[in-house]
N, C-alpha and C positions, 0 to 999 in steps of 0.2 A: 458412451461412457456410462459407468454405473453411478447412480445417484442414491443417497440415503432415502430420499423421498422426492417427489416431483411436484412442482407448482406450475400453474398455467400462465406463461408469459407471452402467449400468442398475441400478435399485433403490437407488442412492445418493442421499442428501440432502446438498446443498451449501448452506452459509450464507456469503454474501459481504457483509461490511460495507463501507460506502462504495460500494455497488454502483451508485449513481446517477452516479458519476464516469466520466471517460473511460477510465481504465485498468481499473478494477474492473468496469465494465459489460462490458468485453471479456472479463474472466475469467468472469463470469456466463454470457455467451453461449457461450463455449467449453465450459464444463462442461455446459451444457444440450444443446449439439450432440452431446455424447458420451453422452447419455441420463440425466444426473443431473436430479433434481428440485431446482430452485434457488430459494432464498429470497434475493431481492435486498433487502438491508437498507440503509437510508439515513435520515439525519435528515430529509430531505425526502421525504415519502411520494409526492409527484407524480413526482419523479425516479425513485424506485425502481419505481413502477408503470409508468412509461413504458418502462423497460428490460424489465420482466417482460412487458409487452404485446408488445414486439418479439420476445421469445423465443417466446411463445405463437403469434404470427403465423407463425413458422417451424416450428411443430409441436412445440415443446418444452413442458416443464412448468415454470412459474415463478409466483411470487407476489411482489408488492411489499409490503414490511413497513417500517413506521416504527420506527426504533430509534436511541436515543442511546447511543453506545458508552461514554459517561462516567457513565451512570446505570444502576445494576444493576436497578432496578425496571422501567425501560423495556426492558431486555434480557430480563428474565424474562417480561414480557408478550409480547415478540416470540417468545421460545422457545415459549411456550404456543401461540401462533397457528401457528407453524411445525410444531410437533409434531402438532397437531390436523389440519392440512391436508396435510402432506407426510410426516411421520414424524420420528424423531430424527436428529440431525446425524451425518454420516459424514465430511464434509470442511468444514473451517472456514477461510475466507480472511479474515484480519484486514487489510483494506485501507483502513479509515478512517484519515485522518491529514491533515496539512497544516501550513502555516506561518502566521504572523501578523505583520503589520508591527511590532507592539509588541516582537517578539523579534528585530528586524532592524536592523542599522546601515545608514547611507547610504553609507559609504565603505569601501574595502577595508582601508585602513591608518589608524591613529591617527598624526597628524602633530603636530610641536611647536606649530604654529599653532593646533591645536584646543584646546590647553591654555591659550592666552592669552586667547581671547575666544569667546563663544558665537555661532555663526552660525546665523541662522534657516534651518531646513530641513535642517540637518546633525545627524544623530544618531550619536554615538559610542558605544563600549562603555559609557561611564559614564552614558549617557542611557537605557540599556535599561530597560524597565519590568519589574520582577520578576514582576508579575502576568501580563504578556504572555508572558514566558519560561515561567512555570508552566503557562499555558494550552496552549502549543505542546507542552511536555513531556507534559502529561497527555493531550492529544488523541492523540499518537502512541504513547506507552508504555502509559498506563492504558487507552487505546483498543484496545490489543491484549490487555492483561492481564485486564480485566473480562469481555469477551466470552468469553475462554478459560475463565475460572472458571465462567461460566454454561453454555456449550455442551459443554465437555469432560467434565463430570460424566457425561453420557450416553455420550460417545465412549469414555470409559475402560472402559465395559462392552462395547465393540464392537471387539475387536482388529482392527487394519488401518485404523483411523481416521487421518486426516491433518489436520495444521494447517500452513498456510502463512502466514507473516507477510510483510508488505511493508516491507522496509527501504529503503535508498537508497545510492547511491554516496557520499553525504555521510557515511555511517557509516564508510567506509574513509579518505576524504580530505575533511576538512571544507572546505566552500566559504567564501569570504569573505562577510561581511555577515550570514550566517544561523547564528549560534552556537546558538540554541535548537533549530532544526530539525536541525542536524547532530548535536548532542548527543543529542537525542531518538531519532534513527534509530540512533545507535550503541547506545543502550540497547535498542532493539528487536532488533538483531543479537545482543547479549549475552544477552538474554532468550530468544531462539530457541535458543541453545545450552543455556541452563539448562533450558528446558522439555524439550528433546530428551532430556536425561539423566533428568530427573524423571519423565517419562512412559514411559520405555523399557520398564519392567516390565509396563505395562498395554497395550502394543502400539500406542501412538499415536506416529507419526513426526512430528517438527516440523522444518521447514526454512523458509528465507526466500528471497525473490527481491529483489535489489537493483537496481532499474532505474537506468539512467544518466539521460540527459536526454530527456524527452518533453514535448511541448507539450500542456498540459492547461488546463482552465478556470481553475485557480488561478494558473497562471504566465503566461498569455497576454500580459498587459500588461507583464510583465518581459522577455519574450523577443521579442515582436513589436511593431513600431511600428504606429500606426493604419493606415498604408497597406499593412501586411502584410510589410514588409521587416524584416530582423533588427535588433535593438537591438545596442548595443555589447557588452552582456553576452552575447548570443547569439554574436556573432562571437568572443568570447573563449572561450566554451565549445566551439564548433566547431573552433577552432584547436587545442584540446587533446583533441579526439576524432579519433583516427586515421581513422575511417571517414568523417569530415567531414559528418555529418548527424545530425539528431535521430531518435530511435526512434519507431516507431509502435506502437499497441497490439498489432498482429499479431506484432511482434518478441518479445513475451513469451509467446506461445501455446505454443510448443514446450517451453519450460522449465516452464511450468505443467502441461502434460499429463504430462511426464516425472515431475515430483514427485508427481503425483496417481495415478500408476500403480504399484501395489505390485509388479507383475511386473517393471517396468523399473527402479525405484529403491527396492526394498524394503529394501536395506541402506544407504541414504543417509539419514542422520539428523544433524541439528544443523549443517547447512551453510547458508551464505549465498551464493547464486549471483548473480554480477554479470551484468547484461545491459546493456552500456554502450558498445558500439562501440569498445572498446579504451581508453576513457578512463583506467581504473585502471592500464593498462600503460604509459602514456605519461608520461615524465618532463618533457616540455616542451622537450627539446633533441634 
């Protein structure tokens, strides 16, 4: 794969959760291209192994591992397999996450008419399923906390280790309709800062990347019509993105490499880096 620049990750072991997805598979391939031995972790073993196979086909070292980021027992089993096959973790990318319709409203605003009668197909704030909100929060926040508990125990004995959480621009500016996801990613950003302080004395740097808008498997139906044209939601997003386009996985590569290089970012700790095409800088006027 083509990299904007290359860093030396030889003899490093990288663990990427959510590694079967569009963005995190890109992270896994990037780290492998720089010499890291990569454990591609995903709830779907077939997806994880497919990415690992692509890496091996390019001459890299990778294994696909089944791991549920919400179950410590599953993560402990994954850690055992990774340690036996690759070694102990040096770089942890907490990439697993996502949204769920049960934590989503169907309209941007609550209107007076919504209070007068229930309309089929319309979900307001008052209709949100607490269990759905809990699932989204757990997937994103606990899905970063529990893997860190499992893998950072070894990393704390290896100064120079690195943790990168995947936050979102939603953590800075909550989007309409998705309160659970926005709140969960805000928690991830706050957790990143907390961890950076907590782990500072054992030499683990903790930072986060906050992607703007990228088309992934999870949001395709929200952003693209069946014919491939942009939905109204997409048009609204792009109108508020000064660069006027969605990001691609390659747009995250340089930031990932910078944060993973102790020579380049060795004094960078506890930051959340937006990669958003200017979305956060635009006020809308």
